[in-house]
C-alpha positions, 0 to 999 in steps of 0.5 A: 566780343567777350564771353563772360560764360567763358573763363579760363579759371574754373568757378571753384577756383574763382571762388576759392581765391575770392574766399581767401581773400575774404578770410586774409582780409579779415585777419587783418581787419580783426585787429582793427575791429578789436581796437574800434578803429573807423575801419574794422573787420568788414571794411578790410574784408570787402577791400581785399574781396574787391582788389581779388575781383578786379584782378580776376576780372582782369585776367579773364578779360585778357584770357579773352582778348588773348583767345580772340586776337591770338596775341595779347592786346591788353596790359593786366598790370594795369589792375595792380594801378587802379586797385592801388590808387583806389585803396589809396583813397580810401586809406587816405580817408582813414587818416585825420588830425585831431589836436595836433596828432595824426590818426589812422595811419595803421588803419590806412596801411592795413587797407592798403595791404588788405588790397595788396592781399586781395590782388595777390589771391586773385592773381592766384598767388595765395601763399604770397598772401598768406604769408603777407597776412601773417607777417601783417598780423605779427606787426599789428599784435606784437609790435604794439606789445613791444611798443607798450613794454618798451614805453617808446609811445607816450604814457597816456597813448600806451595805457589807452592802446592796452585798454582798447 
């Protein structure tokens, strides 16, 4: 039925998409790693890689089924649903409550974003993935700096974040 040796994308293009996903996942994970958060560099890289891989595999299966059946009989959009659900599960695990304080929300959101960036890379939307990563980097670094500067967070939390 499926011929995994016949791909609609070249091996070079597949490698490029996977490498882009890993690189962009690293950009988001680096900031989390610097703050010693539970999900850091490796986790974000792996989430982005997995999402890209699932997307590429889905596109290849869809192309193979279309070639064989003459008309599409699969729904490749379902991969986005599956990746979103899987990454949301991981992200939820990064969120915890301690002494009435919720922690890990930004890490969870970063994991979710890494999954979306991986899907974009896997689907061939590298420019969109790069733009989203750039915005994420700005949000993660600049907003933390602005919060500390403006005193919008508690003094103790601001000092802890600036020292990390």
